[in-house]
C-alpha positions as CSV (number, residue, x, y, z in Angstrom):
1,M,71.1,86.8,73.4
2,S,67.9,87.8,71.8
3,H,66.9,90.0,74.7
4,K,68.4,91.5,77.9
5,N,68.1,89.2,80.8
6,L,67.3,91.5,83.7
7,E,68.2,89.0,86.3
8,I,71.7,88.7,84.9
9,E,71.9,92.6,85.1
10,R,71.0,92.4,88.8
11,L,73.8,89.8,89.3
12,R,76.2,92.2,87.5
13,A,75.2,94.8,90.0
14,V,75.8,92.4,92.9
15,A,79.2,91.6,91.4
16,V,80.4,95.2,91.0
17,L,79.1,96.2,94.5
18,L,81.0,93.4,96.1
19,T,84.1,94.5,94.2
20,I,83.7,98.1,95.4
21,I,83.3,97.0,99.0
22,V,86.6,95.2,99.0
23,H,88.4,98.1,97.4
24,V,87.1,101.2,99.2
25,P,89.0,102.7,102.1
26,F,85.8,102.9,104.2
27,K,86.0,99.4,105.6
28,Q,85.3,100.4,109.1
29,L,81.7,100.7,108.0
30,F,81.5,96.9,107.4
31,H,82.0,93.8,109.3
32,P,85.4,92.1,108.5
33,Y,83.4,89.1,107.1
34,L,82.0,91.5,104.5
35,Y,84.9,93.7,103.5
36,S,87.1,90.6,103.0
37,S,84.7,89.7,100.1
38,F,86.4,89.8,96.7
39,T,84.1,87.3,95.1
40,G,82.5,89.9,92.7
41,V,85.1,88.9,90.1
42,D,84.2,85.2,90.5
43,L,80.6,86.1,89.7
44,F,81.6,88.3,86.8
45,F,83.6,85.5,85.3
46,V,80.7,83.0,85.4
47,I,78.3,85.6,84.0
48,S,80.7,86.5,81.2
49,G,81.3,82.9,80.2
50,F,77.5,82.3,80.1
51,V,76.5,85.5,78.2
52,V,79.3,85.5,75.7
53,S,78.9,81.8,74.9
54,Q,75.1,82.0,74.5
55,S,75.6,85.0,72.2
56,L,78.2,83.2,70.0
57,L,76.2,79.9,69.9
58,S,73.1,81.8,68.6
59,T,75.0,83.1,65.6
60,L,76.7,79.9,64.5
61,P,75.3,78.3,61.3
62,R,73.3,75.1,61.3
63,P,74.6,72.6,60.5
64,L,78.2,73.3,61.4
65,G,79.8,70.6,59.3
66,D,81.3,67.2,59.7
67,T,85.0,68.0,60.0
68,P,86.9,70.8,61.9
69,V,87.9,72.4,58.6
70,Q,84.2,72.6,57.5
71,R,83.1,74.0,60.8
72,L,85.8,76.7,60.7
73,E,84.9,77.6,57.1
74,R,81.2,77.8,57.7
75,S,81.6,79.7,61.0
76,R,84.2,82.2,59.8
77,Q,81.9,85.1,59.6
78,S,80.3,84.4,63.0
79,I,83.8,84.1,64.6
80,L,85.0,87.4,63.0
81,A,81.8,89.1,64.0
82,F,82.2,87.8,67.6
83,Y,85.7,89.2,67.8
84,L,84.6,92.6,66.5
85,R,81.8,92.7,69.1
86,R,84.2,91.9,71.8
87,V,86.7,94.6,70.6
88,F,84.1,97.3,70.4
89,R,82.6,96.2,73.8
90,I,85.8,96.0,75.8
91,A,88.6,98.1,74.3
92,P,87.1,101.6,74.0
93,S,86.2,102.0,77.7
94,A,89.3,100.2,78.9
95,F,91.6,102.5,77.0
96,F,89.5,105.5,77.8
97,Y,90.1,104.9,81.5
98,I,93.8,104.1,81.0
99,F,94.1,107.6,79.4
100,L,92.1,109.1,82.3
101,Y,94.4,107.3,84.7
102,W,97.4,108.8,82.9
103,V,95.9,112.3,82.9
104,V,95.1,112.2,86.6
105,A,98.6,110.8,87.4
106,Y,100.1,113.7,85.5
107,V,98.0,116.3,87.3
108,M,98.7,114.7,90.7
109,S,102.4,114.7,89.9
110,A,102.4,118.3,88.8
111,T,100.6,119.3,92.1
112,G,103.3,117.8,94.3
113,S,101.8,114.4,95.1
114,I,104.3,111.7,96.2
115,A,101.8,108.9,95.9
116,S,103.0,105.9,93.9
117,F,100.1,106.4,91.6
118,A,101.3,109.9,90.5
119,R,103.8,108.6,88.0
120,P,102.5,108.9,84.4
121,A,105.3,106.7,83.1
122,D,104.1,103.8,85.2
123,I,100.5,104.2,84.0
124,F,101.9,104.2,80.4
125,R,103.7,100.9,81.1
126,E,100.6,99.4,82.5
127,G,98.6,100.5,79.5
128,I,101.2,98.9,77.1
129,A,101.0,95.6,79.1
130,F,97.2,95.6,78.8
131,A,97.3,96.4,75.1
132,G,99.7,93.5,74.7
133,G,97.4,91.1,76.5
134,I,99.8,90.3,79.2
135,Y,98.7,92.6,82.0
136,N,97.8,89.9,84.6
137,Y,101.1,87.9,84.1
138,A,103.2,91.1,84.0
139,M,101.6,92.2,87.3
140,V,102.0,88.9,89.1
141,F,105.6,88.5,88.1
142,G,106.6,92.1,89.0
143,G,107.1,93.4,85.5
144,I,104.8,96.4,86.0
145,P,103.3,98.5,88.8
146,T,99.9,97.6,90.1
147,N,98.0,100.9,90.0
148,M,95.3,99.4,87.8
149,S,95.5,95.9,89.3
150,H,91.8,95.3,88.6
151,Y,92.6,95.2,84.9
152,Y,93.9,91.7,85.5
153,S,90.4,90.4,85.2
154,L,90.0,92.0,81.8
155,S,93.2,90.2,80.6
156,I,91.8,86.9,81.8
157,E,88.6,87.5,79.8
158,E,90.5,88.6,76.7
159,H,92.4,85.3,76.8
160,F,89.1,83.4,77.2
161,Y,87.6,85.3,74.2
162,L,90.4,84.2,72.0
163,L,89.9,80.5,72.9
164,A,86.1,80.2,73.4
165,P,85.1,80.4,69.6
166,M,87.7,77.7,68.8
167,L,86.3,75.4,71.5
168,L,82.7,75.9,70.6
169,V,83.2,75.6,66.8
170,L,85.8,72.9,66.6
171,C,84.0,70.6,69.0
172,G,80.7,70.9,67.0
173,R,78.3,68.9,69.1
174,T,77.1,69.8,72.6
175,S,78.5,66.6,74.1
176,Y,81.9,67.2,72.6
177,R,81.9,70.8,73.9
178,L,80.9,69.7,77.4
179,A,83.7,67.1,77.3
180,A,86.2,69.7,76.3
181,C,85.1,72.0,79.1
182,A,85.3,69.2,81.6
183,I,88.9,68.4,80.5
184,C,89.9,72.0,80.7
185,V,88.4,72.5,84.1
186,A,90.1,69.3,85.4
187,L,93.4,70.5,84.1
188,V,92.9,73.8,86.0
189,L,91.8,72.2,89.2
190,F,94.2,69.3,89.4
191,V,97.3,70.3,87.4
192,L,97.7,74.0,86.8
193,R,96.6,75.4,90.2
194,P,98.6,72.9,92.2
195,L,101.7,73.5,90.1
196,T,101.5,77.3,90.2
197,S,103.8,78.7,92.9
198,V,102.6,82.3,92.7
199,S,99.2,83.7,93.4
200,I,96.6,81.7,91.6
201,A,94.0,84.5,91.9
202,N,95.2,86.6,89.0
203,L,96.4,84.3,86.3
204,T,94.4,83.1,83.3
205,H,95.4,79.4,83.5
206,T,94.3,79.3,87.2
207,R,91.0,81.2,86.9
208,V,89.6,80.3,83.4
209,D,87.6,77.5,85.0
210,E,85.0,80.0,86.2
211,L,84.5,81.3,82.7
212,L,84.1,77.7,81.5
213,Y,81.4,77.1,84.0
214,G,79.5,79.8,82.3
215,V,80.0,78.1,79.0
216,V,78.6,74.9,80.4
217,I,75.5,76.8,81.6
218,A,75.0,78.2,78.1
219,L,75.3,74.8,76.6
220,L,72.8,73.2,78.9
221,I,70.3,76.0,79.4
222,D,67.8,74.8,76.7
223,K,67.8,71.4,78.4
224,Y,67.4,72.4,82.1
225,R,65.2,75.5,81.7
226,H,62.1,73.4,81.2
227,L,62.7,70.7,83.8
228,P,59.8,70.2,86.2
229,M,62.1,70.6,89.2
230,W,61.9,74.4,88.7
231,R,58.2,74.5,89.1
232,F,56.7,75.0,92.6
233,N,53.5,73.1,91.7
234,T,55.6,70.0,91.0
235,L,57.2,70.3,94.4
236,A,53.9,70.9,96.1
237,G,52.0,68.2,94.3
238,N,48.2,68.2,94.0
239,V,46.5,70.2,96.7
240,N,43.7,68.4,98.4
241,A,42.0,68.3,101.8
242,A,44.8,66.1,103.2
243,S,47.6,68.3,102.0
244,P,49.7,70.1,104.7
245,I,49.2,73.8,105.1
246,F,52.7,74.6,104.0
247,M,52.0,72.8,100.7
248,R,49.0,75.0,100.1
249,L,51.2,78.1,100.9
250,L,53.7,76.9,98.4
251,R,51.1,77.0,95.7
252,A,50.3,80.6,96.4
253,P,51.9,83.0,93.9
254,R,53.0,85.5,96.5
255,M,54.6,82.9,98.7
256,R,56.4,81.4,95.7
257,A,57.8,84.8,94.8
258,F,58.8,85.4,98.4
259,L,60.6,82.1,98.7
260,K,62.4,82.6,95.4
261,T,63.6,86.1,96.5
262,V,64.7,84.8,99.9
263,F,66.7,82.0,98.3
264,G,68.4,84.4,95.9
265,I,69.3,86.8,98.7
266,T,70.7,83.9,100.7
267,L,73.0,82.9,97.8
268,C,74.2,86.5,97.3
269,A,74.8,86.8,101.1
270,L,76.8,83.5,101.1
271,L,78.9,84.7,98.2
272,A,79.6,88.0,100.1
273,L,80.4,86.4,103.4
274,L,82.2,83.2,102.5
275,P,85.7,84.8,101.9
276,G,85.5,86.8,105.0
277,V,84.8,83.7,107.1
278,L,87.6,81.8,105.4
279,N,89.9,84.8,106.2
280,T,89.5,84.2,109.9
281,D,90.6,81.5,112.4
282,I,87.0,80.2,112.7
283,L,87.8,77.2,110.5
284,G,91.1,76.6,112.3
285,R,93.0,77.7,109.3
286,S,95.4,80.5,108.7
287,G,97.4,82.1,105.9
288,Q,96.0,82.3,102.4
289,F,93.4,79.6,102.5
290,Y,90.8,82.0,101.1
291,F,92.9,82.2,97.9
292,S,93.4,78.4,97.8
293,N,92.1,76.0,95.2
294,A,89.4,74.8,97.5
295,A,88.2,78.3,98.4
296,L,88.0,79.4,94.8
297,C,86.0,76.3,94.0
298,G,83.5,77.3,96.7
299,Y,83.2,80.8,95.3
300,A,82.7,79.4,91.8
301,L,80.0,76.9,93.0
302,V,77.9,79.7,94.6
303,S,78.4,81.9,91.5
304,V,77.3,79.0,89.2
305,A,74.1,78.5,91.3
306,L,73.3,82.2,91.0
307,V,73.8,82.3,87.2
308,V,71.8,79.1,86.7
309,L,68.9,80.7,88.6
310,A,69.2,84.0,86.7
311,S,69.3,82.1,83.4
312,L,65.8,80.8,84.1
313,E,64.4,84.3,84.2
314,R,61.7,83.2,86.7
315,G,62.2,85.8,89.5
316,W,64.9,84.1,91.6
317,I,67.4,86.9,91.6
318,L,66.4,89.9,93.8
319,N,63.0,90.5,92.2
320,I,62.1,93.2,94.7
321,R,59.9,96.0,93.4
322,M,61.8,99.0,94.7
323,L,65.3,97.4,94.5
324,A,65.3,95.7,91.1
325,P,65.2,98.8,88.9
326,F,68.2,100.3,90.8
327,L,70.2,97.0,90.5
328,E,69.4,96.8,86.8
329,Y,70.7,100.3,86.4
330,I,73.9,99.5,88.2
331,G,74.2,96.3,86.3
332,S,73.9,98.0,82.9
333,R,76.8,100.3,83.9
334,S,78.8,97.7,85.8
335,Y,81.7,97.7,83.3
336,S,82.2,101.4,83.5
337,I,81.8,101.3,87.3
338,Y,84.4,98.5,87.6
339,L,86.9,100.4,85.5
340,G,86.5,103.8,87.1
341,H,86.0,103.1,90.8
342,V,89.7,102.4,91.5
343,L,90.7,105.7,90.0
344,L,88.5,107.6,92.4
345,I,89.9,105.5,95.3
346,L,93.4,106.4,94.4
347,V,92.6,110.1,94.1
348,Y,90.7,110.0,97.4
349,N,93.6,108.3,99.2
350,D,96.0,111.0,98.0
351,L,93.9,114.1,98.6
352,Y,92.4,113.0,101.9
353,F,95.7,112.5,103.6
354,R,97.4,115.4,101.9
355,F,94.8,117.8,103.1
356,Y,93.7,116.0,106.3
357,E,94.3,119.0,108.5
358,R,91.8,121.1,106.5
359,I,89.1,118.5,106.7
360,P,86.2,119.2,109.2
361,D,86.3,116.9,112.2
362,S,82.9,115.4,111.2
363,L,84.6,113.9,108.1
364,K,87.7,112.6,109.7
365,L,88.5,109.0,110.7
366,T,85.1,108.4,112.4
367,R,82.3,106.0,111.5
368,T,80.0,109.0,110.6
369,G,82.7,110.6,108.6
370,Y,83.3,107.4,106.7
371,L,79.6,107.0,106.0
372,I,79.3,110.5,104.5
373,Q,82.5,110.0,102.5
374,F,81.2,106.6,101.2
375,A,77.9,108.1,100.1
376,V,79.8,110.9,98.3
377,F,82.2,108.4,96.8
378,M,79.4,106.3,95.4
379,L,77.7,109.3,93.9
380,L,81.0,110.2,92.1
381,V,81.5,106.7,90.9
382,L,78.0,106.6,89.4
383,A,78.4,110.0,87.9
384,L,81.7,109.0,86.2
385,A,80.3,105.7,85.1
386,E,77.2,107.4,83.6
387,L,79.4,109.8,81.7
388,S,81.7,107.2,80.3
389,Y,78.8,104.8,79.6
390,R,77.0,107.4,77.5
391,L,80.0,109.0,75.8
392,V,82.2,106.0,75.2
393,E,80.6,102.6,75.9
394,T,77.3,103.1,74.3
395,T,78.7,105.1,71.4
396,C,81.3,102.5,70.6
397,K,78.8,99.6,70.9
398,D,76.5,101.3,68.4
399,L,79.5,101.9,66.1
400,G,80.4,98.3,66.5
401,K,76.9,97.2,65.5
402,R,77.1,99.3,62.3
403,V,80.6,98.0,61.5
404,I,79.5,94.4,62.0
405,R,76.3,94.8,60.0
406,N,78.3,96.3,57.1
407,F,80.9,93.6,57.4
408,M,78.3,90.9,57.3
409,E,76.5,92.4,54.4
410,A,79.7,92.8,52.5
411,R,80.7,89.2,53.2
412,G,77.2,87.9,52.4
């Protein structure tokens, strides 16, 4: 992408905050409808599919070629540069936190912790599984512990990154790419998910459809971005003496901005609340319906709507003066926040109950105590994320840019 889309950054913030809410042990602060919300990852997947595909498409040569062999030959440098960007973007922070998990597990074990997390050998095994690209499958089928279970989403994205360039390059035309995405999505929805007997929430072949929705958005953005349907003056029509009052209000810039913000907030709220509602008996269902094919399709639909609106860059996504800069900051560090917050939760769970008798009554299992602990926890999460963002993530991204630039110059 030629510039940073701030509305996408705000959506990243929403995604990581939803993820934190479902993981933190302070759930008494929230209504069950909210703390059952694990849809942050669904939103992350659609965002990732969109951003990564748009970035790759912008670097592909024109024309690509008439045959698959010609397309691969002409796109070889773009594909290699794409893989290098992904490696420098994903791997350094991921392995930094794996090392940090191992160090913390070693320290906890040495201090007498009996928590399942305090086993450095288990962390090492999980790190090997992630390095081998099989973390999510090894986790689901019981081959490794699940101390870093949130790494399953990184494995899904890794598998997508391996396949996406081939899909976009070999298909060549937009129509062929869309057809390929449609076929892949249909296979996921109607074949792979129904035939999978284990949890469909953590496996690549049952979740890749959400990344493909992001690809479709990237393929169509230049066509739908300029449609009249996104313009309020088209909806309102020509204002004249006979026009209703609400049509005149619709033409007012402040009212348009207000309605856009309300609509974006409504979609974010729906994404947060929907799993919690499905996890109750309100709909007359029980069991794991909220992890079913139909439920995941619903989460993806809302996520797609949010990413489509964000791709327009017209103020639909949380364009609130005091809130937007904070969300953009969170969004820019969302990857580091996502990787590190579970580590702090594991440490908290161990230390809190090991030293519970020494904790002041105001910080024990009360709503006020949880509120204070949640505030401190969020500050620690942000501090750790800021540290890793500056020392690891940004440094390695800059290094990757230099490596890719030198690579392209040498190949050119």
